[in-house]
N, C-alpha and C positions, 0 to 999 in steps of 0.2 A: 237492432241491425247495428252491425259492424260498420265501422266508420272504412272507406278504400284506403285504397296506399292511397294514391293519388292526395285525398282528403286530409288524410292522416299528415303528408307531407304539407301541402298547403296550409294547414293547421298549423304545423310546426316554426313555418316559413312568416308565414303574421304574426305569429307569437313573439318571434325575433324582429318582427317588424325591418322585413326585407323585401325589397322587390322582386318579380321574378328578371328583370338584370340584372341586379345583384349574384343569383344565383345564378347565373348564367354565366357572369363573369366569372365565379366563384370557382365553378364546378368546372369549364369551359365547355357547356354544351350551350349546344342553340337554345338559343329562345323557343324559339316554335318546339324543339323539343322538352324543354322545363314545362311547357304549358299544354304539352300532349300527356305529360307524365302527372300534372295536378289537377288533368281531367281524365286521367285512365285507357288514353286511349294508346294501348300499349301496342298493338299490331300497327299502329302507323309509325312505331319505331325501327329503324335499321336492326335486324336479329336479335335475339336472346340475349348474347353474348354483352350487345353494347345497353339494352337495358338497366342490365344488370348492374352495369359499371356505372351507368348513368344513375342509378338510385344511389348507389353503395355514395359514390361523390355527394349527392343534395342530401343524401342523411350525415355525410362529414360535416357540409356546409351548415347542416342547419341543429348540427349537438346532438344529432340522435347516432344512438350503436346500428354499423349498415347489415350486423347479420339478424337483428330486428325488425329492417325494412324490409330484409330480403325473404324471411321466413315470413311475412305476410304478403308478398307479393307471389311468392311460390304460393302460398294457401288457395290465393283468391282464384290465382289462377289454371293452379292443379296439374301444373304440367310439372313433368320430371325432369332433372337436369341431369340428361345425354347427352351425345354425341350421338346423330343418327347416322348407321352407314348406310353407305351408297347401297341401291338397291338394280340388280344387276341382272337380267335373263343370262340364265347359263349357257343356248344354244350361240348366240350370238358372238360370246370368246372363240368360242372351240372353234368354231367357223372362223373364226378371223384371225386366231392359232394356228387352226389349219392351213388356209392359205399361205400367211407367210413362213411357215415351214417348206412349201408346194415352192416357193420364190426360191426361199436359199438354196434348198436342192435343186432347181433347176441353175443359178447360178453356179453353184460347185461344180456340178457337172458339167460346165460349158470349160470352168475355168480348169479343171482338171484336165478335159480332153486337149485343151489349149497344148495346156503344159504337158502331155504325152504327144503331141504332134511334134515340140519344139524338139524333147528328145529323143526319138523316133525318127527324125527326119534324117535322110540320107547325108552324109557329110561331103562328099565326092565332089558335087556341083560347089561347094561352100569355097574351094581350094583359088586361088589366086591363081591365073592362066599360067603366069611364070612359075610358079610351082609345079604346076598339075604336069607341064611337058617334062622342066629338067629331071621332075620324078622319073617318067616313060624313056626317058634317055638315057644310059648310063653316062656313069661321068669319067670324062676321058685328063688321065693324070701325065703330064710327061715327064 
């Protein structure tokens, strides 16, 4: 049976006579994460990107090729290195988009009505009284 990734890394760490604490300091990976890596508890680590980064740092600190360690990890986990796309139901975005368009349409209709009422408002009442009386009576020139 082939050695697991964690066992492989632990064996190389012990060969170099390094402690878990030294690996943690060298890689800046928390000691608890180093211990999880060595016991192959990858599901308890944060996200796939972090796991791969931790493995790469660990491999470099014990003098291994990071690509070899990552290949072992990938084959042992049988996971594809892809970014998952978010799954969305087609009915919700369409409904939400229609609702937003309806609100925008109502607001535009209100603004258009307000602008039209300002433009079409009769102007006779807007004149100051002094001017409106002066316009009604003819000018007298002496």
